[in-house]
LUMMAR-616204 format. One record per atom (N, C-alpha, C): y, x, z; residue in three letters. Coordinates in steps of 0.05 Angstrom, whole numbers, padded with zeros to 5 digits, always signed. Atoms other than C-alpha are relative to their C-alpha. Example, Ala and Ser with C-alpha at 12.3 -4.5 7.8 and 13.67 -1.06 7.14 Angstrom:
# residues 2
-00024+00018+00000ALA;-00090+00246+00156ALA;+00024+00018+00000ALA;-00024-00016-00001SER;-00021+00273+00143SER;+00022-00015+00014SER;
END
This chain:
# residues 236
+00026+00011-00013MET;-01286-01565-06249MET;-00016+00022+00021MET;+00013-00015-00026ASP;-01316-01545-06181ASP;-00029+00006-00020ASP;+00027-00014+00017SER;-01371-01498-06194SER;-00024-00018+00015SER;+00023+00012-00017THR;-01414-01533-06137THR;-00012-00037-00015THR;+00014+00019+00016LEU;-01411-01603-06179LEU;-00008+00001-00037LEU;+00000-00020+00023ASN;-01409-01557-06242ASN;-00041-00009-00002ASN;+00027-00007-00003ALA;-01484-01541-06223ALA;-00023-00035+00006ALA;+00011+00030-00002MET;-01508-01615-06200MET;-00002-00020-00024MET;+00003+00016+00029THR;-01487-01640-06263THR;-00014+00008-00013THR;+00020-00004+00017LYS;-01530-01607-06304LYS;-00032+00009+00010LYS;+00032+00006-00019LYS;-01593-01609-06249LYS;+00002-00026-00007LYS;+00001+00024-00002MET;-01577-01685-06258MET;-00004+00001-00034MET;+00008-00004+00029LYS;-01576-01675-06341LYS;-00036+00003-00008LYS;+00021-00014+00013ILE;-01638-01632-06339ILE;-00018-00021+00008ILE;+00011+00023-00022LYS;-01671-01693-06293LYS;-00001-00019-00017LYS;-00006+00022+00018PHE;-01645-01750-06337PHE;-00023+00000-00032PHE;+00013-00011+00023GLU;-01675-01707-06399GLU;-00031-00004+00002GLU;+00035-00007-00001LYS;-01742-01699-06377LYS;-00009-00026+00008LYS;+00015+00030+00009TYR;-01752-01772-06363TYR;+00006-00015-00012TYR;-00018+00022+00018TRP;-01705-01813-06400TRP;+00004+00005-00023TRP;-00016-00006+00029GLY;-01683-01772-06458GLY;-00012-00013-00018GLY;+00018+00011+00027ASN;-01747-01782-06500ASN;-00008-00022+00009ASN;+00009+00028-00011ILE;-01750-01858-06499ILE;-00023-00002-00010ILE;+00023-00004+00001GLY;-01818-01837-06521GLY;-00027+00009+00010GLY;+00019-00003-00025LYS;-01844-01809-06459LYS;+00007-00012+00021LYS;+00005+00020-00014VAL;-01822-01863-06422VAL;-00022-00001+00014VAL;+00024+00017-00001ASN;-01871-01885-06372ASN;+00001-00031-00006ASN;+00004+00021+00005MET;-01891-01944-06395MET;-00006-00030+00029MET;+00008+00012-00022MET;-01913-01970-06330MET;+00027-00009+00020MET;-00023-00002-00009LEU;-01849-01968-06307LEU;+00024-00023-00010LEU;-00010+00017+00011LEU;-01823-02021-06359LEU;-00021-00029+00001LEU;+00024+00026-00004ILE;-01890-02067-06345ILE;+00012-00011+00025ILE;-00018+00007-00029ALA;-01856-02070-06271ALA;+00021-00020-00010ALA;-00010+00018+00013VAL;-01805-02097-06303VAL;+00004-00029-00015VAL;+00009+00035+00014VAL;-01832-02152-06341VAL;-00010-00013+00014VAL;+00015+00012-00020LEU;-01873-02169-06284LEU;+00023-00014+00021LEU;-00019+00012-00020ASP;-01811-02184-06245ASP;+00006-00029-00010ASP;-00011+00026+00021PRO;-01795-02263-06262PRO;+00023-00004+00001PRO;-00026+00006+00002HIS;-01725-02256-06255HIS;+00015+00014-00029HIS;-00014-00030+00027TYR;-01716-02203-06321TYR;-00032-00007-00030TYR;+00021-00003+00032LYS;-01793-02207-06366LYS;+00014+00018-00018LYS;+00000-00020+00032LEU;-01788-02178-06429LEU;+00023-00001-00011LEU;-00026+00009+00009LYS;-01715-02215-06441LYS;+00011+00021+00005LYS;-00015-00015-00013TYR;-01688-02169-06397TYR;-00007+00034-00017TYR;-00001-00024+00015VAL;-01713-02104-06430VAL;+00010+00012-00019VAL;-00005+00012+00032LYS;-01704-02129-06498LYS;+00037+00005+00007LYS;-00028-00003-00011PHE;-01630-02136-06475PHE;+00014+00034+00006PHE;-00015-00028-00009CYS;-01618-02066-06444CYS;-00008+00019-00024CYS;+00009-00016+00021TYR;-01655-02039-06508TYR;+00025+00003-00022TYR;-00020+00010+00024SER;-01603-02076-06555SER;+00027+00010+00012SER;-00029-00008-00011GLU;-01550-02042-06509GLU;+00012+00026-00017GLU;+00001-00031-00001VAL;-01569-01971-06532VAL;-00003+00002-00035VAL;+00013-00005+00027TYR;-01610-01975-06601TYR;+00007-00025-00015TYR;+00002+00015+00011LYS;-01603-02006-06658LYS;-00021-00015-00004LYS;+00016+00034-00014PRO;-01645-02081-06664PRO;-00026+00019-00022PRO;+00026-00008+00005ALA;-01699-02044-06716ALA;-00010+00024+00021ALA;+00016-00020-00015MET;-01713-01996-06660MET;-00015-00016+00026MET;+00010+00023-00011VAL;-01706-02057-06611VAL;-00029-00011+00003VAL;+00024+00013+00010ILE;-01761-02084-06646ILE;-00028+00009+00007ILE;+00015-00013+00008GLU;-01800-02032-06653GLU;-00014+00012+00035GLU;+00006-00005-00032LEU;-01801-02010-06577LEU;-00004-00025+00022LEU;+00006+00027-00020THR;-01802-02083-06549THR;-00026-00005-00007THR;+00033-00001+00004LYS;-01869-02085-06591LYS;-00017+00007+00017LYS;+00023-00025-00005LYS;-01899-02023-06560LYS;-00007-00009+00025LYS;+00003+00006-00030ILE;-01884-02055-06491ILE;-00025-00027+00005ILE;+00008+00015+00005ARG;-01911-02118-06512ARG;-00033-00001-00005ARG;+00025+00002+00005GLU;-01975-02091-06539GLU;-00020+00015+00028GLU;-00004-00004-00036THR;-01978-02044-06468THR;-00021-00019+00013THR;+00000+00028-00015PHE;-01977-02110-06437PHE;-00024-00012+00000PHE;+00032+00014+00011ASN;-02034-02145-06473ASN;-00016+00018+00008ASN;+00019-00012+00000ARG;-02072-02088-06471ARG;-00019+00008+00030ARG;+00006+00011-00027ILE;-02069-02089-06389ILE;-00012-00021+00005ILE;+00015+00022-00006TYR;-02084-02158-06385TYR;-00023-00007-00013TYR;+00014+00000+00019ASP;-02139-02152-06439ASP;-00021+00021+00026ASP;+00021-00020-00023GLU;-02178-02097-06384GLU;-00004-00022+00024GLU;+00004+00004-00021TYR;-02166-02133-06335TYR;-00018-00029+00011TYR;+00006+00022+00013GLN;-02186-02202-06365GLN;-00032+00005+00006GLN;+00036-00014+00003LYS;-02255-02164-06384LYS;-00011-00001+00023LYS;+00009-00008-00025LEU;-02270-02144-06304LEU;+00001-00029+00010LEU;+00010+00027-00012GLN;-02260-02216-06279GLN;-00016-00020-00017GLN;+00041+00012+00018SER;-02313-02238-06336SER;-00020+00008+00007SER;+00021-00010-00012VAL;-02355-02191-06308VAL;-00018-00017+00029VAL;+00005+00003-00020ASP;-02346-02212-06242ASP;-00010-00026+00006ASP;+00006+00022+00004SER;-02350-02285-06255SER;-00026-00003-00015SER;+00023+00010+00004SER;-02411-02284-06285SER;-00019+00011+00019SER;+00015-00008-00012SER;-02444-02242-06239SER;-00003-00024+00022SER;-00002+00018-00021SER;-02419-02292-06182SER;-00016-00027-00016SER;+00017+00023+00019GLN;-02455-02345-06230GLN;-00024-00002-00003GLN;+00018-00011+00002ALA;-02510-02312-06239ALA;-00021-00001+00033ALA;+00009+00004-00033ILE;-02530-02308-06162ILE;+00005-00025+00011ILE;+00004+00037-00003PHE;-02514-02383-06155PHE;-00016-00013-00014PHE;+00023+00014+00014ASP;-02558-02399-06208ASP;-00026+00006+00013ASP;+00017+00001+00008MET;-02612-02369-06186MET;-00010+00000+00038MET;+00010+00012-00032ASP;-02609-02386-06105ASP;+00005-00027-00003ASP;-00001+00027+00004VAL;-02600-02463-06137VAL;-00023-00004-00007VAL;+00020-00004+00020ASP;-02662-02449-06182ASP;-00021+00002+00026ASP;+00018-00003-00018GLN;-02698-02424-06117GLN;-00007-00021+00017GLN;-00001+00032-00022SER;-02684-02492-06072SER;-00002-00013-00011SER;-00001+00032+00014ILE;-02677-02547-06118ILE;-00010+00011-00021ILE;+00012-00002+00031SER;-02716-02559-06188SER;+00014-00011-00018SER;-00020+00016+00016CYS;-02689-02617-06218CYS;+00025-00011-00007CYS;-00040+00021-00011THR;-02628-02647-06195THR;+00017+00031-00001THR;-00009-00026+00001SER;-02607-02569-06195SER;+00009-00002-00028SER;+00000-00009+00026GLU;-02615-02562-06268GLU;+00024-00016-00014GLU;-00016+00028+00016GLN;-02577-02626-06281GLN;+00031+00013+00007GLN;-00027-00007-00019LEU;-02520-02599-06228LEU;+00009+00018-00011LEU;-00002-00021+00016ILE;-02518-02534-06263ILE;+00020-00004-00026ILE;-00017+00012+00031SER;-02506-02563-06333SER;+00022-00014+00002SER;-00029+00014-00008LEU;-02450-02611-06309LEU;+00027+00015+00015LEU;-00020-00019-00010LYS;-02420-02550-06269LYS;+00002+00014-00025LYS;-00008-00022+00018SER;-02422-02503-06331SER;+00015-00023-00018SER;-00021+00021+00003LYS;-02391-02568-06366LYS;+00027-00003-00009LYS;-00028-00006-00015PHE;-02335-02570-06323PHE;+00022+00030+00000PHE;-00012-00026-00005GLN;-02321-02498-06320GLN;+00012-00002-00036GLN;-00012-00014+00033LYS;-02319-02494-06405LYS;+00023-00031-00008LYS;-00011+00018-00007HIS;-02277-02562-06395HIS;+00031+00011+00006HIS;-00025-00019-00013LEU;-02227-02519-06351LEU;+00009+00016-00019LEU;-00004-00025+00019GLU;-02229-02461-06395GLU;+00016-00013-00025GLU;-00009+00009+00023GLU;-02214-02502-06461GLU;+00027-00014+00006GLU;-00026+00009-00010GLU;-02151-02533-06425GLU;+00027+00021+00004GLU;-00014-00030-00007GLU;-02119-02465-06398GLU;+00004+00006-00022GLU;-00008-00012+00020ASN;-02126-02436-06461ASN;+00010-00020-00036ASN;-00017+00019+00019TYR;-02091-02496-06500TYR;+00013+00015-00014TYR;-00027-00010+00022GLY;-02061-02476-06567GLY;+00001+00038-00003GLY;+00005-00031+00008GLY;-02099-02402-06567GLY;+00015+00011+00017GLY;-00018-00023-00019LYS;-02043-02380-06511LYS;-00008+00013+00032LYS;+00001-00017-00023SER;-02053-02320-06459SER;+00010-00011+00021SER;-00026-00007-00025GLU;-02027-02319-06382GLU;+00025+00016-00014GLU;-00022-00032+00011VAL;-01981-02264-06417VAL;+00012-00016-00017VAL;-00007+00015+00021ASP;-01961-02315-06477ASP;+00020-00021+00018ASP;-00003+00016-00009LYS;-01953-02367-06424LYS;+00031+00005+00016LYS;-00021-00004-00021TYR;-01907-02330-06369TYR;+00018+00016-00017TYR;-00022-00012+00006LEU;-01865-02288-06417LEU;+00017-00035-00019LEU;-00015+00017+00015GLU;-01846-02355-06451GLU;+00016-00023+00023GLU;-00007+00019-00030GLU;-01829-02397-06385GLU;+00031+00022+00006GLU;-00030-00007-00002SER;-01748-02389-06366SER;-00005+00023+00026SER;-00003-00011-00024CYS;-01732-02334-06320CYS;+00006-00011+00027CYS;-00006+00005-00030GLU;-01722-02344-06248GLU;+00030+00004+00013GLU;-00027+00004-00006LYS;-01655-02353-06220LYS;-00005+00018+00028LYS;-00005-00019-00018ASP;-01624-02307-06178ASP;-00003-00010+00033ASP;+00003+00017-00019ASP;-01642-02319-06104ASP;-00001+00026+00018ASP;+00000-00024-00016PRO;-01625-02263-06039PRO;-00026-00003+00008PRO;+00025+00004-00021ASN;-01688-02291-05999ASN;-00028+00008-00017ASN;+00021+00007+00026PHE;-01730-02283-06072PHE;-00020+00028+00012PHE;+00012-00029-00016GLU;-01794-02235-06054GLU;-00026-00003-00021GLU;+00026+00011+00026ILE;-01839-02226-06122ILE;-00025+00007+00005ILE;+00030+00001+00004LEU;-01900-02208-06094LEU;-00017-00028+00018LEU;+00006+00026-00007ASN;-01900-02269-06059ASN;+00002-00026-00016ASN;-00005+00019+00031TRP;-01883-02313-06118TRP;-00031+00006-00019TRP;+00015-00006+00013TRP;-01935-02280-06152TRP;-00031-00001+00017TRP;+00028+00018-00012LYS;-01986-02300-06093LYS;+00008-00033+00000LYS;-00005+00033+00012VAL;-01959-02375-06104VAL;-00009-00003-00018VAL;+00012+00007+00021ASN;-01971-02368-06171ASN;-00023+00013-00011ASN;+00032-00018+00009SER;-02042-02330-06169SER;-00009-00025-00016SER;+00028+00017+00017SER;-02077-02400-06190SER;+00006-00009-00026SER;-00011-00002+00030LYS;-02038-02401-06250LYS;+00005+00017-00013LYS;+00000-00012+00015TYR;-02036-02340-06270TYR;-00027+00020+00012TYR;+00015-00011-00026GLN;-02106-02318-06240GLN;+00000+00031-00005GLN;+00006-00025+00000VAL;-02110-02261-06279VAL;+00024+00027-00001VAL;-00024-00019+00003LEU;-02037-02230-06294LEU;+00005+00003+00028LEU;-00009-00007-00023SER;-02032-02238-06222SER;-00009+00027+00021SER;+00009-00022-00003GLN;-02077-02186-06203GLN;+00011+00033-00018GLN;-00016-00008+00014VAL;-02039-02144-06251VAL;+00013+00014+00013VAL;-00039-00009-00015ALA;-01972-02150-06218ALA;-00009+00011+00028ALA;+00005-00010-00028ARG;-02009-02142-06145ARG;+00002+00037-00005ARG;+00016-00027+00004ASP;-02033-02071-06173ASP;+00030+00018-00010ASP;-00021-00025+00014ILE;-01974-02048-06216ILE;+00019+00004+00022ILE;-00024+00011-00015LEU;-01918-02076-06167LEU;-00007+00017+00032LEU;+00009-00021-00022ALA;-01956-02030-06109ALA;+00008+00027-00005ALA;-00004-00037+00010ILE;-01942-01962-06144ILE;+00022+00005+00016ILE;-00027-00009-00005PRO;-01894-01934-06093PRO;+00016+00026-00024PRO;-00021-00016+00017VAL;-01833-01899-06134VAL;+00010+00030+00016VAL;-00020-00025-00009SER;-01807-01828-06119SER;+00018+00003-00003SER;-00025-00014+00012THR;-01741-01803-06116THR;+00002+00025+00004THR;+00000-00023-00005VAL;-01755-01736-06093VAL;+00013+00026-00019VAL;-00002-00011+00029ALA;-01748-01711-06166ALA;+00036-00005-00001ALA;-00026-00002-00001SER;-01676-01741-06173SER;+00022+00006+00027SER;-00013-00014-00026GLU;-01652-01731-06105GLU;+00017+00029+00006GLU;+00004-00026+00001SER;-01665-01657-06105SER;+00024+00010-00014SER;-00020-00020+00012ALA;-01611-01650-06158ALA;+00035-00003+00014ALA;-00024+00000-00011PHE;-01557-01673-06106PHE;-00008+00023+00023PHE;-00001-00021-00028SER;-01580-01619-06054SER;+00012+00026-00004SER;-00017-00026+00006ILE;-01539-01553-06054ILE;-00022+00016+00020ILE;+00016-00012-00005GLY;-01585-01521-06008GLY;-00028+00009+00000GLY;+00024-00023-00002GLY;-01643-01506-06040GLY;-00034-00018+00014GLY;+00014+00013-00013ARG;-01714-01521-06020ARG;-00006+00014+00024ARG;-00001-00017-00026VAL;-01730-01503-05952VAL;-00022+00009+00001VAL;+00020-00007+00003LEU;-01796-01491-05963LEU;-00022+00015-00024LEU;+00013-00009+00027ASP;-01833-01444-06016ASP;-00021-00012+00003ASP;+00028+00018+00013GLN;-01891-01465-06063GLN;-00020+00014+00013GLN;+00016-00016-00019PHE;-01926-01412-06012PHE;-00006-00015+00022PHE;+00004+00006-00026ARG;-01917-01438-05950ARG;-00009-00046+00000ARG;-00004+00031+00001SER;-01907-01528-05972SER;-00036-00001-00021SER;+00026+00011+00015SER;-01985-01515-06010SER;-00023+00013+00019SER;+00031-00016-00017LEU;-02046-01510-05961LEU;-00023-00011-00017LEU;+00025+00003+00007THR;-02117-01504-05982THR;-00015-00025+00015THR;+00014+00015-00009PRO;-02161-01561-05970PRO;-00020+00012+00028PRO;+00026-00017-00012LYS;-02209-01511-05926LYS;+00019+00005+00027LYS;-00018+00001-00032LEU;-02135-01501-05878LEU;+00009-00020+00009LEU;-00002+00027-00007VAL;-02117-01568-05878VAL;-00023-00015+00019VAL;+00017+00020-00019GLU;-02189-01591-05848GLU;+00003+00016+00032GLU;+00000-00022-00028CYS;-02179-01524-05793CYS;+00016-00012+00014CYS;-00026+00005-00024LEU;-02108-01553-05768LEU;-00014-00021+00006LEU;+00010+00019-00009ILE;-02136-01621-05765ILE;-00018+00007+00020ILE;+00011-00002-00025CYS;-02194-01595-05729CYS;+00006+00011+00021CYS;-00015-00025-00019ALA;-02151-01541-05684ALA;+00012-00034+00014ALA;-00010+00021-00012GLN;-02113-01607-05669GLN;-00012-00020+00011GLN;+00010+00008-00009ASP;-02171-01647-05648ASP;-00005+00011+00021ASP;+00016-00011-00023TRP;-02199-01602-05601TRP;+00025+00001+00029TRP;-00019-00008-00024LEU;-02132-01583-05573LEU;+00011-00033+00020LEU;+00001+00016-00012ARG;-02123-01655-05557ARG;-00013-00014+00014ARG;+00022-00012-00030ALA;-02190-01662-05522ALA;-00006+00013+00015ALA;+00001-00020-00024SER;-02184-01616-05482SER;+00002-00006+00029SER;-00007+00007-00022PRO;-02190-01622-05409PRO;+00020+00013+00015PRO;-00025-00012-00005PHE;-02124-01574-05399PHE;+00019-00017-00004PHE;-00026+00011+00000PRO;-02063-01610-05395PRO;+00012+00015-00025PRO;-00019-00008+00018ILE;-02038-01584-05461ILE;+00016-00021-00025ILE;-00025+00021+00020GLN;-01977-01623-05506GLN;+00012+00017-00013GLN;-00014-00017+00021VAL;-01969-01593-05568VAL;+00033-00005-00001VAL;-00034+00007-00001GLU;-01899-01636-05578GLU;+00015+00017+00022GLU;-00010-00027-00019GLU;-01875-01604-05516GLU;+00005+00029-00003GLU;-00001-00029+00003ASN;-01888-01536-05535ASN;+00008+00010-00028ASN;-00005-00004+00023MET;-01855-01537-05601MET;+00022+00023-00002MET;-00022-00016-00002ALA;-01798-01489-05574ALA;-00019+00030+00003ALA;+00022-00029-00003GLU;-01855-01435-05555GLU;-00014-00001-00035GLU;+00012-00003+00024ILE;-01882-01446-05622ILE;+00016+00013-00026ILE;-00025-00010+00011GLU;-01821-01441-05658GLU;+00011+00031+00010GLU;-00013-00038-00012ALA;-01808-01376-05624ALA;-00023+00027-00010ALA;+00017-00022+00013LEU;-01872-01342-05640LEU;-00008-00004-00028LEU;-00001-00005+00025GLU;-01871-01366-05709GLU;+00027+00027-00019GLU;-00021-00024+00013SER;-01805-01320-05722SER;-00009+00025+00018SER;+00008-00024-00005ALA;-01826-01275-05681ALA;-00025+00013-00019ALA;+00024-00010+00024LEU;-01894-01268-05734LEU;+00016+00013-00021LEU;-00003+00001+00010SER;-01847-01279-05783SER;+00012+00028-00016SER;-00009-00018-00006SER;-01804-01220-05763SER;-00024+00031+00002SER;+00011-00025-00008ILE;-01860-01166-05763ILE;-00014+00004-00031ILE;
END
């Protein structure tokens, strides 16, 4: 076997073992993001697990994901309840100051209506998570946009749509996996690629001063001179 490919394979195996070798160390947010995709939901994760692990392990892992999903939903629900209570308190205060008798009747009627809506939405003791996971998965569509889907269904899943908005917006980095295919190694060492906050501040200030200078200084056009100067300094 070619020595270069052999080295790449070993590096790839190390990266795989680091992130996926132990199922207990897998980042749960990656799995929650899959569950939040209406094409897959929890059914897809369970199916993939069943292709690798035994049924008992599949049940345990699926249960762990569902518990994590429920905990996230509960936290967001608490935050929304606090916001709703604050908004209602402000509304009640404003109404009390403006109108007396009639406002009390309106508030009472509004409270009863809100309670009726909550009972109707929570009919059968099902949360948004239960309703979402019980529904059928969406069919494949090349023009499907997951964030747009959650936006359209935000009135149906008020809390869960907030969860999807935050989790699906997390960027996924591929630098660690792609570095396994590099044969040139790192271009910058750890000393040159790490800047202290003080040095970063100095560089930003210097750039602002140069651009604000009355003299025609063009940093982009003088890159060749700057590189030559760096080479001269590094050879000293």
